[in-house]
N, C-alpha and C positions, 0 to 999 in steps of 0.2 A: 514447591508449588505442585500442588493435588490436582489430579487427574481421574477426574469420575469415581470418586470414592464410592462406596456401596450405600445407596440411600437406602430409604424403606419404602415399598420393597426396592430391591437391587434391579436394574435390567436383564439379569442372569433368571430371577424369580420372575421376571414379569414376562420373559420370554418362555418360561414353563408353563406358564397359565394355560388354564381351559377358555376359551372363548367367552363362556359364561361370568367367568370370572374378573377377566378383562374387560368387560361390559359394565361390570359394577364396579369398577373402580374408577369409573370416568363421572367428573363432575357435571352439573349442570350448566346450562349457557350458550349462548351461539346463534345462529340463524343459519339455512339453507334453503335452497329451491329444491323441493322433492318434485318426482317425474313431472305431478300433474299441475306444476309452476306454482303450488303454494306456498308463503313462504313461512318455513319453518320456525321454532323458537329455543330447542334445546339441544343438547350436544348427541344426545341417543340419534334424534331425526338425521343430522348432520352425518353422524356416524353410517347410519344405516344408509345414505344415500353415496359415500364414498365406496362403501361395501359393495352396494350395487355396480358401482361403475369398474370395481378391482377386477375381472374376468377378463375384461375388453383392454385393460389400461394398456398393455404392453402391443397390443396390435392396435392401437391406435396411435401410439408412440414412433410405431414401425411405418404409420403413413405417413406421419410428420419425419419422417425422418432428418431431413434438411436442417428443421429448424431445431431440431434435439441435437444436433451435431454442432449447431454453430454456438448454442447454449452451453454445450457440455465444451467447447475449446474456450468461451470465456471463461470457465470458472476452472479450467487445466491452468491456464494464463493465469488469472490471480491467486490460486492455491497452490504453493510448490506441494509437491509427492512428499510423502513418509510424515506429514502430520497429523495431528488430532484433531480430528472434524466432528462436528455434530450438524446435520442437517435436518432441520425441522420441517416437517412435512416434503417428508422422503419420497412416500409412495412405494414404489414397486423399486428403489434403490439403487437406479441407472447411474444417476447423476453423483450420489456420494461415492460409487464404485469407480468413475470418471477421474475423480482428482487424487486417485491411488492414497487413500489414508495410510498412515501407520496405525491409526488406530479410530476407528469408523463408528459412529452413533447415529442410526436414523431414528425421529421422532414422529408418528404417524398417528391419527385420530383413527386410522381405520385397520381393524385386526385381520381382515382380509387383504390388503396391499399388504402388510408385512407378512402374511405367512407367505406368498409368494415371494418377497424380497429375502426372506430368510432360507426358500432353496435356493434362488438363483445365486447368493452370496455369503454362504456359512461363514467365511472369515469376518464379516463383518457383524457389528449387533444390532439391534433391533428391538425399540420400546415402545408401548401404545400409550399413549397419553395424550392429553390438551396442551395444546403450544401454550392457553393461558396460564397452564398449572404443568410448569414441568417436572417431573418426577425425579431429577437428577441433580449431582452435585459434584464439586470439583470444576474444574475449567478447561476449555479446550484451546487452540490455536485460530482455529476456523470456526464459526458459526454460518452455516449458509439457509438463507430463508428465500428460496425461486418459487417464483409466481405462485407466492401463499398469501400475501398482505393482503390482497384484495379478498380473500375468505374469513380474515380475523374481524371477531366481534368489536375486539377492543385492540388496535393497534399499539398505542402506546403501553399498554398494560403488558403486552406481550414481551415489547423492547424491555422495560423494566425489567419484567422478571426473568429473561434472557443475559440482564447483565450480573446477575449473581453466578453466571459460566462464565464470565468473563476477566480472564485478570489482564495485568497491564499492557500484554503483549499480544491478546487476541485480536482478530478481526470479524466483524461483522459483515457478512456479503449478503445485500438484498436485491432480487431482479425481481421487475413488473414489468409487466407491459405498460407501454404508454398509451395512455387515455384519448388519444387522437385516434387511435384504432377503434376502438369501442364498437362506431359504427360500420365496421368492415368486420369485425368477428362475429358481430348478432348475425350478418349477412350470412358470414359462413356457417354459421350453426343451423339457420335457419334453411340452407341450401343441404345442409348434412355433411359438409367440408369439414366439420371442428365438432366435438363432441360438446354437448349441452355445460353449460357450469353453473355456481351459484349467483346471485345476484353480486355483482363486484362492487367490491368500497372504490370510490372513486378518487385516485392517488397520484397526482404527478409529483415527480421528483421533489419539487420544493417543498409540499407537503409532508413526503416520508422523512426528509430530512428536518425539518420541523419536530416530529412525534421523536426521532432519536434525541435532537437536544434536548427535548423534555426527560425523556426518560436516561439523560446522562452519556450519552455518547455525542464524539465529535466526529462529523464527516471528513474522513482526509480525500478522498475524490469521488466524483459523479460521472457518468457519461449515458452515451448512447449509442447503441449497436444495432443493427441487422435491420437494413432498409427492404429487402427482400426477399422473406422468409420462406419462399419456396423454390425448388431449385430449377432455376433454366440454365442451359449449359451457356458459360460464358459471361451471360447475361448477370446472374447472381453473383457472377464473383467480382463482376465490375461495380455492381450497384453495392455491393455488401464491404467491399475494399478498398475503394477509391469515393465515390459519391457519397456513401453513410458517414463521411467523416470530414465532409465539407461542411462550415459555418452556414447555419441557415436547415440545409437539408439534415444534418445529424438528428436535428430536435423532432423530426417525422419519424425517425427510426421506429421499429417495434417495441425494441426490449431498453428498459433503463436500467441503470444500477447502480449502487451508490456501496461503498466501502468505508466503515466507521470503526475505530476505537470509544473503548472504555476513557470517559475523563478522569483524569485524576485525583484520587480521595485527597480530601485535607487530613494529612498528614506530617507529621515533623520531616523535614527536606532531609532528604540525605545527602551528604559531603563525598564528591566523588576526588580521586586523584587524578591529575592531566598530565596528559603530554600536550607539548607545542612542539610540531613538527616544523621547520624550517628550510625547505629546499633552498640550495645559494649555490651559485654559481657567479664568480668575481664580483662578492659583495662585501669586499673586506671592509670596506670603510663604515657599513651599517650597522657589525656583531656587533662591536661594544655598545651602539644603541639599542640595539633589541633586547640584550641581557637585562642593561640598566632600565628599561623601561616596562619590561614585563611582569605583569603585577603576581603575587601568589594566588594562587586559584584552589578553590574547596579545601581538599585536604592535602595538597600539596602539588606543587609543578615541577615538570623535567621539562627543558630545553632542549629537542635534538636536533643539531644542524647536520642538514645529508649535503654533501660539498659534490658537485657535478664537476668534478677534474677543471677547478678554477687555475688559473693563470697569474692572480694580481696578487695570493699572498694569504689568500683567505684560509686559509687551512693553518698558515701559521697563525692569523690573528685569533684562529679560535683555540688552536690548544693553548697558546699564552693567557687566553681569555680563562681557560679549563683552570689551568696553572694559579695563577692567581685570583681567583673566583672565592668569596667566602660568603656570599646570599646565602637566600634561603633556597634556591634553584640547585637542582641538580642539572649539571652541562654536559650532554655529549656529542661526540661528532662521528658520523659516517661517512664512508666513502663509496659514493655513487659507485665507482668504479666502471664496469662497461655498459653499465646503464643509459640510453639516452632517454632526455624529457623531463619536464616536470613531473607528469604521473608516475614515471618510476621511482622517481627519488622519493615522492610519497608514499608510496606504497613499502618501500624498505625502510621509511621511516614510521610507518605503521606496525610492519611485523617486529621492529626492534622495540617498541612502545612496552613501558610497562602501566601507565595509566588506565582507568578505566574510561576514562572520556580522552578522543583525540582529534587536535585542534590542527590547523593549516593554518600558519603564518608568513605570508611572501615577505623575502629578506631584503626589499626593496622600501619597508617600511613607508609603502603611499597608504595603509591600513593601520593607524595607530595602535600600539600593542596594549593600550590603555582603555579599546573596548571589549576586548577578550572576557570581561565579566560579564559582559550583558549576553555573549554567545553561551558563557557556562551556566548562566541563571536561566537562559532558554531552556538548556537540556535538564537541570538540575529540577527545573519547577514543573518540569512536564510537559510545557507548552508544545514540544516537537521533538521527533527523534532525528531530523537531521535540520541543522542549522546553518542557511545558507546567507552571506552578508551580499546587501544590494548597495551597491555605490551610488543607483542614478535617482535617489529621492533627495538628498539634499545636495547643494549649490558644491561645484568643485574648484581647486586653484585651477589657475587659468592652463597649465601645463598638466595638469594630472591624466587627462586622457585626450586624445585630439578627435577632432568635429568627426571624422569617418569613421573611428574606433565607436566613440558613441553611439552613432549612427546605427553602426553593426550589434552593438549590445541590445539598443533596444528590438533592433528585428528580430534577434536570435531569442531575446527574451519572450516575445510575441509567441514566435513558432514554439517554442518548447512548454509555454504553457498550453499550447493546445495540443501537443503531443501527448504529454503527459498528465494531464488535465488535473493540474496544481499549477497553482500561480506563482509565476518566477519572473522579477524583477530585470533579475540581474545573474546571467548564467553563468558568467566567466570571473567573478569576484574570487579571489583566491583562498579568501577566508572562508572556511567550512568547519561545522564543529558537527561529532557524533559521537553515540558510545560506541566502546569495540567492540563489545557482543555483539552491537547490529552492522560494524564493517566486517566482521566474520562471516556474518548472512548474506552481504556484498560480495567479498571476497569467495565465498562459496558458490555463489551463483552466477561471477562473472564471465562462463563459459557460453552462456546465454546469449552475449554481445558480443563475444570475442576480443583478444587486445587492437583497441583500434584508435585509443587515446592518448595521442602523446602531453597532453594538456593534465589530464586525470581529474578537471571537474567532473566531465561528463560520464565515466566512468562511475563515479561516485552520485551524482544525480538520477543517472539512467538505473543504478542498480537501489538505489533507497527507494524508487518509485516502483520499480519492480518488487521488490519487498514489502509493498505497502505501506512504507515510512511515511508519518506526517510531516511534509516540510514547512518549515517555518524560514521567513528572510528579519533580520536584522538590519537596519538601517545603518550605514557609516558615513563618516566623512574621507571622501579619497584626495590624497594630497600628491604636492608633486612630488617627484623624487628628486633626492640632494644628492646621490653618490649614483654611479656606475649609469647602466644604461639597460635600456627597454629591452626583452627579447622577444615582444611578439613583432611579429611578419604580416604585415596589415593583411594583403592581397595573399600570399599564401595559406597563412593562417585563414585565413578566411574561407577559401576554398575548402579548407579542411572541416570546416565548421558546418557548411554545408553538406558535404556527405557522411557527416555525424546526423545531420537533420534526417538525409534517408534511412541511415543505420535505424534511427530511433522511430522511423515511421515503418519499417519493414517489421522490428520487432516487437512495438506496441499495437501496431493496430492490422497487419497480416500472420498476425499467429493462426 
């Protein structure tokens, strides 16, 4: 993958230009409001306006420190430190610095803004240019447009141009004020509580999502933050950490945000090697059926049984199956040892896997192994980066899920959809699929949530959401168990799930 390969002119050359040369490099187009209130029609006039604001920019931001702190924390939550980050409309560079990039590039129209940014943050790179025609090449991990889309002459054009700087794993992050706040912001300008700004585009979050789709981006998640953007001791915390997340109230928050990824281009599909992890405890009667029914996936399949100290002869059955197996799969056995719970077994299986795609298949065979190609295709075709099974679409067999379990699953699916801001119909389906490289990101960020999940489902779901992965669901048929006993303890595990909801709320909403 290429990262900011030297364009002509290169960013370093642009930083060394004189102001006159930089001004001459800008193309025309756009609009702005000059101090007398007139609507202007070219880039030079817009640049003059922002240049005029530059000397007061940091003083104004200091006066509104609380809002800027909230915005910085939102971006710090979304963007992991140590990534390659481009901020378009970077101003004096504070937000770019806040996300701690390993390689940070700021693009802005105002040369005076950038001179201040370079003095403050010499370790970052700043390039003067128009967002409609960014003179950059290569790809970035994250591209940020914060409070910028309202100033753009052609939003779709900017998104389309930025797609050339986005690779398959790039995330585009957009923050913008909620149009419902327009009267309040205009009043604040007239009272001198807020600096004046250009005539803004009126863009609800759904309209921004539409522009992204037209430009070839797919929205991963969207949401609202910051109900009270000024600091009032105690009151601000309650409004922004509690009330701002309630259904109904959240839609009147000041800040709306979207996270998107570039859509997959129509290229020949790559086939991956797959590792199917089967956590098992006392499932001797299901082992042969799993081996017989698991199809060959992609470029090859390995089955990894992770035994959780079974007492019914499961280990012996697996060993015997391996000894006489002559099929296309590779079959391996791992002993869980002193580890406890399915989550620990899954992690040990993932660490031992040699495949590029990791799959979980429960050993109770309540999910047909024959459905695994659907999960594989969702990954290989680029529809998602984390594929979750959903048992709550098709009718179930009579004994597949007890009524209280079904009710609990529906309740927790609604809660986690609200918490993660991605649709989830079934959080506890055991069948989950992702690329091993993406699992390594989840594993590296596991410290953010801690070791809290004995099931393993939420460790993966939380990690995928925190890493801004696109989560998609594949509906499956849920069957009755034909051998062994369920490991689910409804009431004990129900309380554990409530605790996980609280963990998710603290980590995803109270950062």
